[in-house]
N, C-alpha and C positions, 0 to 999 in steps of 0.2 A: 366778177367773182370774188369771194374772200380767203383768206388762207385759213380761216379759224378750225382748228380740230375739234371734231366731234365728241360732245362730252358722251361718255361709257354708259353713263347713269350708274347710279348705286352710292353707298356710303364711299370717301375717300381713306383709303386705306393710313392709319398711323401706325409708324414703327412699335414692333413688340418692346422696346426699349420705352418708348412715351408711354405705353399703356400699364406695363408694370411700375414705372413710377405714380402712376395717378392715383394708384390705391394706399400710397402711401406708409408702407411697412418697412423695416430695416431689414436687410438681407440676413444680416447677423442673426437677427431673432430666426429667421426662415432655418436657417442652418441649427439652431438650438431645438427647434421644435422636430426635425430632422432627426435630431440625436436618439429622440426617444422612440426609432423605429417606428414611427408613423407612416402607413401607406399613403400614397397620393390622395386617393378619399378621404382618408381621415384628415388629412392636411387641406385639402379643400373645404373640408367642413369647417376646421376650425378659424381659417382665413374666410369664412362664409363666402364661398364662390364655387361655383360648379367646377365638377372635376375636368371637364374638355377645357377650360380657363385655365387649369395649371399645365395641360398638355399646349397649351398654345404656348406659355409663358416658359416652358422648357427651350424653345428655339432661342431666349435669351441668355448669351454664353454664361453672364455673371448671376443670374437665377439658377442654371442648370449646375453650375461650380457649386453653389453655396448648398444645394438642396443635395446633391452629391457628395459633400464632404458631409455634413450630417448625418445622412445615411450611411457612409461606409464609417462612420463612428461607432453605428448601434451594429454593425455587422463585425466589425471585429471584437467588439465587446461580446458578442456571440460566439464567434470563433475559438477565441481564448477559454472560454468556460466550457465549450465542447471540449476542445483538446485537452483541458483538465481533466475533463471527466472522462475522456479516452484514455489518457495514460496514468491516473492516479493522481491524488495530491495531499499535500498536509494541510491542517488548518488548527489555529487556536481557538479553541471554545472558553471562553470567560464567563462564570458563575458567579453570581454575587446573591449571597445569603444574609440575610438579616431580618429585622424586623421594622413595623410600621409605627413610626411614633408619633401620632397625629396627621400632619402634614409632611413631616420632615423624614425622608425614609434613614433609619439606620443600619447602617451595613458591617456588619462585624467581621465578616469573610470574602474574600475574593480568592478564586480559584481558578488559575489558570491550566487547561489542558491541550496538548497538542495530540489531533486526531489524525489519522491517516485514513483517508477516502480511495479504496481501491479500484484498478480502470473498472468500467463499464463495458461488458462484452458484447452488449447491442449497440452503443458509441462505436466501438472498438470496428465491429463488422461494419457499418454506417460509413466509419471514416476509408477502412479498404476499398469499399464498394465504389465508394465516390473518387478519391484518388488516386486509388493502384489499379482500378478496373476488376477487381476482384468480384467473383463471380462464385457463390456458394450452393451453383446446380451441378449434380454428380452426372456424370453419361458414361455410359457403361456400353463397351463394344464386344455384343454377345455374337458368336460364330456357332452357325450349324445349332439352334435350339430346337429342340425336339419339344412339340407342346399335345397333349394328349387330350383333347376335348371330351367332356363329361366326367372326368376322373380328377378329382381331388391328389393330384401327384404333383411332386416338386418337378418343377421343369429341370432337365437334362442338358448339362452344355458339354461337349467334346471338348476335350482339350488337346492341343498339339503340344506332342512331346519331342 
């Protein structure tokens, strides 16, 4: 009898790191792609691989790190814009006035105006609901409510005095 190990069959496993390196793309480029706020499915289409491949590559810490850094950049940009929208902000509008002279544009006047964008109520509500646990549902506790069925009268409430 020989002490040979039985072949389990199937394809030999290749470490994730080796598979990621096989497609020959720079992880810094992946990070830049993710900075545009693309989903994993969109990144997979851009890299011409299946979404399941992206999920497998996420097991590699370097791949996942670069992907998350890019996505974080996009998320921070959105959070900053949303915060400005919820709290109000000032911005400078530049208006150029002039005439076209052939292919060269002649600018006769440049006007800079500082404008104020007030806080948006919807953005404030969204912020409070998600960050502070705010609920916009009102609950009333009514005791001894008398309802007269079939009549269009107001409900009466007895108050304790």
